C-alpha positions as CSV (number, residue, x, y, z in Angstrom):
1,X,43.6,-43.9,-28.2
2,X,43.4,-46.7,-25.6
3,X,45.2,-49.9,-26.1
4,X,44.1,-53.1,-24.3
5,X,43.6,-56.8,-25.2
6,X,39.8,-56.5,-25.3
7,X,39.6,-59.5,-27.8
8,X,42.0,-62.1,-29.0
9,X,42.6,-62.4,-32.8
10,X,44.2,-65.7,-33.7
11,X,46.9,-65.9,-36.4
12,X,44.5,-67.6,-38.8
13,X,41.7,-65.1,-38.2
14,X,44.1,-62.2,-38.7
15,X,45.2,-63.7,-42.0
16,X,41.6,-64.2,-43.2
17,X,40.7,-60.6,-42.1
18,X,43.6,-59.3,-44.2
19,X,42.4,-61.3,-47.2
20,X,38.8,-60.0,-46.8
21,X,40.1,-56.4,-46.5
22,X,42.1,-56.9,-49.8
23,X,39.0,-58.4,-51.5
24,X,36.9,-55.4,-50.4
25,X,39.5,-53.0,-51.9
26,X,41.0,-51.9,-48.6
27,X,44.6,-50.9,-48.3
28,X,47.3,-51.4,-45.8
29,X,46.0,-48.5,-43.7
30,X,42.5,-49.8,-43.5
31,X,41.1,-50.4,-40.0
32,X,38.4,-53.0,-39.0
33,X,35.8,-51.7,-36.7
34,X,33.9,-54.2,-34.4
35,X,30.8,-52.8,-32.8
36,X,27.9,-54.1,-30.8
37,X,24.5,-52.4,-31.3
38,X,21.0,-53.2,-29.9
39,X,19.1,-55.7,-32.0
40,X,15.6,-55.0,-33.4
41,X,14.1,-57.8,-31.4
42,X,16.2,-57.2,-28.3
43,X,19.6,-58.7,-27.7
44,X,22.6,-57.5,-29.6
45,X,23.9,-57.4,-33.2
46,X,27.6,-57.6,-33.8
47,X,28.8,-55.6,-36.8
48,X,32.1,-55.2,-38.7
49,X,33.0,-52.3,-40.9
50,X,36.1,-50.6,-42.5
51,X,37.4,-47.2,-41.3
52,X,40.2,-45.0,-42.3
53,X,41.0,-43.7,-38.8
54,X,40.4,-44.5,-35.2
55,X,38.6,-42.4,-32.6
56,X,40.5,-41.0,-29.7
57,X,38.7,-43.3,-27.2
58,X,38.9,-46.5,-29.3
59,X,40.6,-49.7,-28.1
60,X,43.0,-50.9,-30.7
61,X,43.9,-54.6,-31.2
62,X,46.9,-54.7,-33.4
63,X,47.3,-58.0,-35.3
64,X,50.0,-58.7,-37.9
65,X,47.7,-58.0,-40.8
66,X,45.0,-55.6,-39.5
67,X,44.2,-53.3,-36.6
68,X,40.8,-53.9,-35.0
69,X,39.0,-51.0,-33.4
70,X,36.5,-51.4,-30.6
71,X,34.5,-48.4,-29.2
72,X,34.2,-48.0,-25.4
73,X,30.5,-48.8,-25.4
74,X,31.1,-52.1,-27.3
75,X,34.2,-53.1,-25.3
76,X,32.5,-54.6,-22.3
77,X,30.2,-56.7,-24.6
78,X,33.1,-58.3,-26.5
79,X,35.7,-58.4,-23.8
80,X,37.3,-61.8,-23.6
81,X,35.9,-63.0,-27.0
């Protein structure tokens, strides 16, 4: 698994993400996946989802409350966000 600061998650955002995961029935080991996919009208759609494990090539952003996964294809599109 790769580890690099692809995105920055503020303390407040990390706290809110933790709350959302709890509300959705996630547990302490839940991971948040951020992905970018082509949109139906062109452009891109940004999507979030819960996962139980990371892929070997995922970038992992470790916050205090949640780990955010970004796949290598999405990484250049969210880098610096």
